[in-house]
C-alpha positions, 0 to 999 in steps of 0.5 A: 939857269932853271933846274930843268933846261928850257927849250932854245930857239928855233922852236918846232913849228907846233911849239912856236905856234903855241907860244905865238898864241899864248904870248901874242908875239912876245918872246916866250917866258922861261916857264913856258920854255921849260914846260914845252920841253916836256909834252905831257906836262906842257899839254896838261899845263895848257889844258887848264884853260886858265890862260884866258880871261874867263868870266872875270874882269882883268882887274879881278883876275889880276888881283887873284893871280898877284895875291896868290903868287905873293902868298906863295913867294913866287916873285917870278910869276907875280913880276910877270903879271904885274909888268904885263897886266897891272896898268891895264887892270888899273892897279895903282902902285899902292895896290900892287904893293898891297898884294904882297905886303898888306892884309886883305882889308887894306884901305886901298881896296874896295869892299868887294876887292877886300872880300876877294882878297880875303877869299884868296887868303883863306884858300891859300891858308886852308884850301877851303872857304868857311860858310861865311867866307863863301857867302861873302864871296857869293854876294859879290860874284856870280857862281861862274866867277866864284868857280873861276876865282877858286880855279885861279887860286889853285892854278897859280899855286901850281904855277908858283910851285913850278916857278919856285921849285924849278928855280926860274930866273926872274924875267928881265922885264918883270916887276920885283917884289916890294921890300918892307918889314910889314909883310902879310 
C-alpha cells in the first residue's frame, strides 16, 4: 500500500471524468488515485500539461521519460511507460534495457538519440546543460522541442519523487527494471 491512501471506486463524477480523459478507459494508476485525493496537488499535477504528446514524437518523448525515471530509480513510472508506450514508440528490448543500464552513447541508439540521452543525463546530474550540450541538442531539435525535453525531465523527476517517496506498489501490468551488474 502507498504511504498516502489512494482513492477507491466509485470515484466522484468529476474525478472519474478526469481519469477517463487521462487513462482513455483503462483503470486509473495508483499514482493518479493518490494524487486525486488531494485537490490542490492533483490540480497542480494535471496543470503541468505534460500528460499529452506536445511537440515531440512518441519515441523521443518516451526515451526522455524512460531515461529520467531510470536515473531516478523510479521503477514504478518507468514500468508503466515501458508497458504502455514502448511498442508504439518502436523501442527494441535492447533499447528499453539501455534506458536503465547503458551510457548515453550505447550503440543501440542513433546519433540524435545519443545527444538526447546525454542531455537527459546532464539535466539529471546538474540541472543544467553546458553550452556544448545545449548546442548539440539544439542542432537536433527545434526550440519548442528543446523546451519540451527540459520540461519533461523536470516533470518526470517530480513524478519519480512522488512515486518513490509515496512507496507506490508496482502496477501489475507494468514492466520491471532489467537486472545487470553494469548499471549506468
